[in-house]
C-alpha positions in Angstrom: 0.0 0.0 0.0 1.3 3.4 -0.9 1.9 5.7 2.0 1.2 9.4 2.0 4.3 11.4 1.3 5.6 13.7 4.1 5.9 17.4 3.1 9.3 18.9 3.7 10.1 22.6 4.0 13.5 24.2 4.0 14.5 27.1 6.2 17.9 28.6 5.2 19.0 27.9 1.7 22.8 28.2 1.9 25.5 25.7 1.1 24.6 22.9 3.4 20.9 23.0 2.3 21.8 22.8 -1.4 24.6 20.2 -1.3 23.3 18.0 1.5 19.7 18.4 2.7 18.2 18.7 -0.8 20.0 15.6 -2.1 19.1 13.7 1.1 15.4 14.5 0.7 15.5 13.8 -3.0 16.9 10.3 -2.3 13.6 9.7 -0.4 11.3 10.6 -3.3 8.9 7.7 -2.4 8.6 8.9 1.2 8.8 12.7 1.1 8.4 15.7 -1.2 10.1 19.1 -0.8 7.2 21.6 -1.0 9.0 24.9 -0.2 12.3 26.7 0.3 12.5 29.8 2.6 15.3 32.3 3.3 15.4 35.8 4.5 17.5 36.6 1.5 15.0 36.3 -1.4 17.6 35.6 -4.1 18.9 32.6 -2.1 15.4 31.1 -1.7 14.5 31.7 -5.3 17.8 30.3 -6.6 17.5 27.1 -4.5 13.9 26.6 -5.6 14.8 27.1 -9.3 17.9 24.9 -9.1 16.0 22.0 -7.6 12.5 22.4 -9.1 11.0 23.2 -5.7 7.5 24.4 -6.3 7.4 27.4 -4.0 9.9 29.8 -2.4 9.5 32.4 0.3 11.6 35.3 1.7 9.7 34.9 5.0 10.1 31.4 6.6 7.1 32.0 8.9 4.9 32.5 5.8 6.1 29.2 4.4 5.2 27.5 7.7 1.8 29.1 7.8 0.8 28.5 4.2 2.3 25.0 3.5 2.1 23.4 6.9 5.0 21.0 6.2 5.3 17.7 8.1 9.2 18.1 8.3 11.3 21.2 8.4 15.1 21.2 7.7 16.5 24.2 9.7 19.7 25.2 7.9 19.9 28.8 8.9 23.0 30.2 10.8 23.4 29.0 14.4 21.8 31.9 16.1 18.6 31.3 14.2 18.3 27.6 15.0 16.2 28.1 18.1 13.6 30.6 16.7 13.0 28.7 13.5 12.9 25.3 15.3 10.3 26.7 17.7 8.3 28.2 14.9 8.4 24.9 13.0 7.3 22.9 16.0 4.5 25.4 16.7 3.4 24.9 13.1 3.1 21.1 13.7 6.3 20.0 12.0 9.0 17.6 13.0 12.4 19.3 12.8 15.8 18.2 11.4 18.1 21.0 12.7 21.6 21.5 11.5 24.4 21.3 14.1 25.1 22.8 16.6 21.6 22.6 18.0 21.9 26.1 19.4 24.7 28.5 20.4 24.2 27.9 24.1 23.0 25.1 26.4 19.9 26.7 27.8 18.4 27.4 24.3 19.0 23.8 23.4 17.1 22.6 26.5 14.2 24.9 25.6 14.1 23.5 22.0 13.9 19.9 23.2 11.3 20.8 25.8 9.2 22.5 23.1 9.5 19.4 20.9 8.3 17.1 23.7 5.4 19.5 24.5 4.4 19.5 20.9 4.7 15.7 20.5 7.1 16.1 17.7 10.6 14.9 17.0 13.7 17.1 17.0 16.8 15.6 15.5 20.1 17.4 15.3 22.1 16.8 12.1 25.2 15.1 13.5 25.7 13.6 10.0 29.2 12.4 10.7 27.7 9.6 12.8 26.0 8.2 9.7 29.1 7.9 7.6 30.3 4.3 6.9 33.6 4.6 8.8 31.9 6.2 11.8 29.3 3.4 11.9 32.1 0.8 11.6 33.9 2.4 14.5 30.7 2.4 16.6 30.2 -1.3 16.0 33.8 -2.0 17.2 33.6 0.1 20.3 30.2 -1.4 21.2 31.7 -4.9 20.8 34.3 -4.0 23.4 37.3 -4.1 21.1 38.9 -1.2 23.0 38.3 -2.4 26.5 37.8 0.3 29.0 38.4 3.7 27.4 40.1 6.4 29.4 41.5 9.2 27.1 40.6 10.6 23.7 41.6 13.5 21.5 38.9 15.0 19.2 40.5 17.0 16.4 39.0 19.1 13.7 41.9 21.2 12.5 42.1 23.1 9.2 45.3 24.8 8.2 43.6 27.6 6.2 39.9 26.8 6.0 37.9 29.9 7.1 34.4 29.7 5.6 34.6 32.8 3.4 31.2 32.4 1.7 28.6 32.9 4.5 28.2 34.3 8.0 30.1 31.6 10.0 32.8 34.2 10.9 30.4 36.7 12.5 29.5 36.3 16.2 26.2 38.0 15.6 25.0 35.2 13.4 27.0 32.1 14.4 27.7 32.6 18.1 31.2 31.0 17.7 33.7 29.9 15.2 35.3 26.5 14.5 34.4 25.1 17.9 30.7 25.3 16.9 31.2 24.7 13.2 33.5 21.6 13.1 34.5 21.0 16.7 30.9 19.9 17.4 31.2 17.1 14.9 34.5 15.9 16.4 33.4 15.9 20.0 30.0 14.4 19.2 31.6 11.5 17.3 34.0 10.7 20.2 31.3 11.0 22.8 28.9 8.8 20.8 31.6 6.1 20.3 32.4 5.9 24.0 28.8 5.8 25.2 28.2 9.5 26.0 29.3 9.7 29.6 28.4 13.0 31.2 30.9 15.9 31.0 31.5 17.3 34.5 34.0 20.1 33.9 35.7 22.0 31.0 38.8 24.1 30.8 39.2 25.9 27.5 41.0 28.6 25.5 40.0 30.4 22.3 42.3 32.4 20.0 42.0 34.8 17.1 45.4 35.2 15.6 45.3 34.6 11.9 41.9 34.9 10.4 41.3 38.6 11.4 43.9 39.7 8.9 44.4 39.6 5.1 47.2 37.1 4.5 46.8 37.3 0.7 46.6 33.5 0.4 45.0 31.6 -2.3 42.5 29.1 -0.8 39.5 27.2 -2.1 35.9 26.8 -1.0 36.6 23.1 -0.7 39.3 23.9 1.9 36.7 25.8 3.9 34.1 23.0 4.0 32.2 23.6 0.8 33.4 20.6 -1.4 31.0 21.4 -4.2 31.3 25.1 -4.2 28.8 27.8 -3.1 26.4 29.4 -5.5 25.8 33.1 -4.8 28.5 33.2 -2.1 28.3 36.2 0.2 31.2 38.7 -0.3 33.8 38.1 2.4 35.6 40.8 4.5 38.2 39.6 7.0 37.5 42.8 9.0 34.1 41.2 10.0 35.9 38.3 11.6 35.1 38.4 15.3 35.0 34.7 16.4 37.9 32.4 17.3 40.0 30.8 14.6 41.3 28.2 17.1 39.7 26.7 20.1 41.0 24.0 22.5 39.4 22.4 25.5 40.2 19.8 28.3 37.1 17.9 29.4 36.7 15.7 32.5 33.9 13.1 32.2 32.0 11.3 35.0 33.7 8.0 34.3 37.2 9.5 35.0 37.8 9.7 31.3 39.3 12.9 29.8 39.1 14.3 26.3 41.2 17.0 24.6 39.3 18.9 21.9 41.0 20.9 19.2 39.2 22.9 16.4 40.6 25.4 14.0 39.9 27.2 10.8 43.4 28.7 10.6 46.6 27.4 12.2 50.2 26.9 11.1 50.1 23.2 11.3 51.1 20.4 8.9 48.2 18.7 7.0 46.6 15.8 8.9 47.1 17.3 12.4 43.4 17.1 13.1 43.5 13.5 14.1 40.9 11.9 16.4 41.8 8.9 18.6 40.6 7.0 21.6 42.7 5.0 24.1 41.5 1.9 25.7 42.9 -0.9 27.9 42.7 -3.5 25.1 43.4 -1.3 22.1 43.3 2.2 20.7 41.3 3.5 17.8 42.3 6.2 15.3 39.9 7.7 12.9 40.2 9.1 9.4 41.2 6.5 8.4 39.8 4.0 10.9 42.6 1.9 12.5 42.8 -0.3 15.6 46.2 0.0 17.4 47.0 -2.8 19.7 49.0 -6.0 20.0 49.0 -9.4 18.2 50.7 -12.1 20.3 54.2 -10.8 21.2 54.0 -8.0 18.7 52.6 -4.5 18.5 50.2 -4.4 15.6 47.9 -2.0 13.7 44.7 -3.2 12.0 43.0 -1.3 9.3 39.4 -2.5 8.7 38.2 -2.5 5.1 35.0 -0.5 5.4 32.7 -0.6 2.3 31.8 2.9 1.3 34.6 4.6 3.2 35.2 6.9 0.2 31.5 7.8 -0.1 30.3 11.3 -1.3 30.0 14.2 1.1 26.2 14.1 1.3 26.0 10.4 2.2 25.9 11.0 6.0 23.0 13.4 5.4 21.2 11.0 3.2 21.3 8.3 5.8 20.3 10.6 8.6 17.3 11.9 6.7 16.2 8.3 5.9 16.6 7.4 9.6 14.6 10.5 10.6 11.7 9.5 8.4 11.7 6.0 9.8 11.7 7.5 13.3 8.7 9.8 12.4 6.9 6.7 11.0 7.5 4.9 14.3 9.7 2.3 12.7 13.0 3.2 14.6 13.9 4.9 17.8 15.6 8.3 17.2 19.4 7.6 17.3 20.6 11.2 18.0 19.2 11.5 21.4 18.4 14.5 23.5 20.8 13.7 26.4 23.7 13.1 23.9 23.1 16.4 22.1 22.7 18.4 25.4 25.9 16.8 26.8 27.9 18.0 23.8 26.4 21.5 23.6 26.8 22.0 27.4 30.5 21.1 27.1 31.0 23.5 24.1 29.1 26.3 25.8 31.3 25.8 28.9 34.4 25.8 26.8 33.6 29.3 25.6 32.8 30.5 29.1 36.0 29.0 30.4 38.0 30.7 27.6 36.4 34.1 28.5 36.9 33.7 32.3 40.3 32.0 32.2 39.0 29.4 34.7 37.7 25.8 34.7 33.9 25.6 34.4 32.0 22.9 36.3 28.8 21.9 34.5 25.5 22.3 36.4 23.3 19.4 35.5 
């Protein structure tokens, strides 16, 4: 029997909407249909609708919600607008797939989840890295106990010169933070998910702006800055607008006596490949990108590299899998895998990192 298609509306029609969310929903053509695209910049909404044959576009997302009453809304606006548009979508009766980070502070994130529960709707945060083949393989190995008891990890998301120069990521007013919120959230969420999401109890952090607030005259590419397929109608970039960190670091203590070091940069004088992520356990260690198990074999130290099908998959594949999972969760066929407590644990830690960097002191998390 053919099921009714779920109607999808898009809020925020920038890069991630066009190269990830739209392809993800298009892959689910038997389950959903994109009915509208909305952006406060009319040309962006119109351009996305025309490029992807979306029937309606709006320069007022609220009007789209009121007129189309979508079943699902992808919130792809800048970080500072995740909360208001998520709340508006929930109020309009939609389930919400919100881009990471869920919000630019912990309390807003709590309010968003509370609103979803009150509305009887699902809120899923787009931690798309979890849905990539190598990440899912890593999770199966950690869940199987391959590492033993884990006690230390480093979560790295380090770009040598990768400032997003095509949007509003570099502006505190719109993003609430720099690489810590942009790519550090992926690195920390992945490690926390792999080790079972023990609660973070304290954070000591530092944030620096040393390179990206000047014109170095370097030639860089949009791919270097996180836009592997380019950006149509990119916003003109002015380095003098840069007022977030270009490097953030944090030391996290967890409730199970584990510790994590987080490093995230858009600009740093580092060799390529420095942004490694690894987890130490009593039986073996695990390194990511590429996935390797570091341990022993008999009397010998040995590294094992699992052959993971699909490890070289396209950029959008994580988003495709997360959207498919979200639809199954909405239909009641699966339990939502990106859980409230997991997301709040990560955003609470990142929020505390910024507060620690500002105060120069360790921050103990109030749960």
